[in-house]
C-alpha positions in Angstrom: 34.3 -37.8 20.6 32.0 -40.5 22.1 28.9 -39.0 20.5 29.9 -39.6 16.9 31.0 -43.2 17.7 27.7 -43.9 19.4 25.8 -42.4 16.5 27.8 -44.5 14.1 27.1 -47.7 16.1 23.4 -46.9 16.4 23.1 -46.4 12.6 25.1 -49.6 12.0 22.9 -51.7 14.3 19.8 -50.1 12.7 20.9 -51.0 9.2 21.9 -54.5 10.3 18.5 -55.2 11.9 16.4 -53.6 9.1 16.1 -56.8 7.1 14.8 -59.0 9.9 11.5 -59.9 8.2 9.2 -57.3 9.6 7.0 -55.9 6.8 5.1 -52.6 7.0 1.9 -52.1 5.0 -0.9 -54.3 3.7 -0.6 -58.0 3.3 -3.5 -59.2 1.2 -4.6 -62.8 0.9 -2.9 -64.6 -1.9 -5.9 -64.8 -4.3 -6.4 -61.0 -3.9 -2.9 -59.8 -4.4 -3.5 -58.4 -7.9 -6.8 -56.7 -6.8 -6.5 -52.9 -6.2 -10.1 -51.8 -7.0 -13.3 -53.5 -6.0 -16.9 -53.2 -7.0 -19.7 -54.0 -4.6 -23.2 -54.2 -6.3 -26.4 -54.4 -4.3 -26.7 -57.6 -2.4 -29.3 -60.3 -3.4 -32.0 -60.9 -0.8 -33.4 -64.4 -0.4 -35.4 -63.4 2.7 -38.8 -61.8 3.0 -37.4 -58.7 4.7 -37.8 -55.8 2.3 -35.0 -53.3 1.4 -32.2 -54.9 3.4 -30.0 -55.5 0.4 -29.1 -51.8 0.0 -28.3 -51.4 3.7 -25.9 -54.4 3.5 -24.1 -53.1 0.4 -23.8 -49.6 1.7 -22.5 -50.7 5.1 -19.9 -53.0 3.4 -18.8 -50.2 1.1 -18.3 -47.8 4.0 -16.4 -50.4 6.0 -14.1 -51.2 3.0 -13.4 -47.5 2.6 -12.5 -47.1 6.2 -10.1 -50.1 5.9 -8.5 -48.6 2.8 -7.1 -51.8 1.4 -9.2 -51.6 -1.8 -10.5 -48.6 -3.7 -14.3 -48.9 -4.4 -15.3 -48.2 -8.0 -18.1 -48.9 -10.5 -18.3 -52.4 -11.8 -16.7 -52.0 -15.2 -13.6 -50.2 -13.8 -13.0 -52.7 -11.0 -10.3 -55.4 -10.8 -12.8 -57.7 -8.9 -16.5 -57.7 -7.9 -17.8 -58.7 -4.5 -21.3 -60.2 -4.7 -23.2 -60.9 -1.5 -26.4 -62.9 -0.8 -28.5 -62.5 2.3 -29.7 -66.0 2.8 -31.4 -65.8 6.2 -32.5 -63.4 9.0 -32.9 -65.1 12.3 -34.1 -63.8 15.6 -33.4 -65.8 18.8 -34.3 -65.3 22.4 -31.3 -64.8 24.6 -32.8 -63.5 27.8 -36.3 -64.1 29.3 -38.3 -61.9 31.6 -37.3 -62.4 35.2 -40.6 -64.0 36.5 -41.8 -65.5 33.2 -39.5 -67.8 31.3 -41.9 -67.9 28.3 -41.6 -64.2 27.7 -38.5 -62.8 26.1 -36.8 -59.5 27.1 -33.8 -59.6 24.8 -33.2 -61.0 21.3 -30.2 -61.7 19.1 -30.6 -60.8 15.5 -28.4 -62.8 13.0 -27.9 -62.0 9.3 -26.5 -65.0 7.4 -24.6 -63.7 4.4 -22.7 -65.6 1.7 -20.2 -63.6 -0.4 -18.1 -64.3 -3.5 -15.3 -62.2 -5.0 -14.9 -62.6 -8.8 -12.1 -61.4 -11.0 -13.3 -59.0 -13.7 -10.7 -60.2 -16.2 -11.1 -64.0 -16.0 -14.4 -64.4 -14.2 -12.7 -66.8 -11.8 -13.7 -67.0 -8.1 -11.0 -65.4 -6.0 -12.5 -65.8 -2.6 -15.8 -66.9 -1.1 -17.2 -67.3 2.3 -20.0 -67.0 4.8 -20.4 -64.7 7.7 -23.0 -64.2 10.3 -23.6 -60.6 11.5 -25.0 -60.4 15.0 -26.5 -57.9 17.3 -28.9 -57.8 20.2 -32.0 -55.8 20.9 -34.5 -55.5 23.7 -38.2 -56.4 23.3 -40.7 -53.6 23.6 -44.3 -52.8 22.4 -43.3 -52.6 18.8 -41.1 -55.6 18.2 -41.0 -55.3 14.4 -39.7 -51.7 14.4 -37.1 -52.5 17.1 -35.9 -55.5 15.0 -35.8 -53.4 11.9 -33.6 -50.8 13.7 -31.2 -53.6 14.7 -30.5 -54.6 11.1 -27.9 -51.9 10.4 -26.0 -53.0 13.5 -25.9 -56.6 12.4 -25.0 -55.5 8.9 -22.0 -53.5 10.4 -20.8 -56.6 12.2 -21.1 -58.7 9.0 -19.3 -56.0 7.0 -16.4 -56.0 9.4 -16.1 -59.7 9.1 -16.1 -59.6 5.3 -13.6 -56.8 5.2 -11.3 -58.6 7.5 -11.5 -61.8 5.5 -10.8 -60.1 2.1 -8.3 -57.6 3.3 -6.3 -59.6 5.8 -7.2 -63.2 4.9 -8.5 -64.3 8.3 
């Protein structure tokens, strides 16, 4: 006889606490509430580094698909368009050779990206921001190739930041 009473009390407490404000599911930033589909065209490149704009767009699309908040579609079918501009690529020395402070053993690569999300219906700007994608790489005989191989890692860092900002609002 105690089991049905305990079950009834547990259900009663569960129903009473179910409206305590916890919300499951996605919570988009206020300007992006009506956006379900998103288009990501190739980024614009204001640097002298060739073919980086496609890497940035592809990495962002993959990150947005992993997040799942927005469905990525072609430009004409999207609720909004996310346009990105690579404004600067910067390489900084972060570690010097042990016995020679003028020689660098490790670099930090920084991609400075500005992005804007436009509504397809009104053309109004929904969100805009700036992120800096970072990664590190070690110096070797072929510094240019090593730096070029680090670009996708910095692009991934920037894509995670953009996805967090447009999907979660922070």
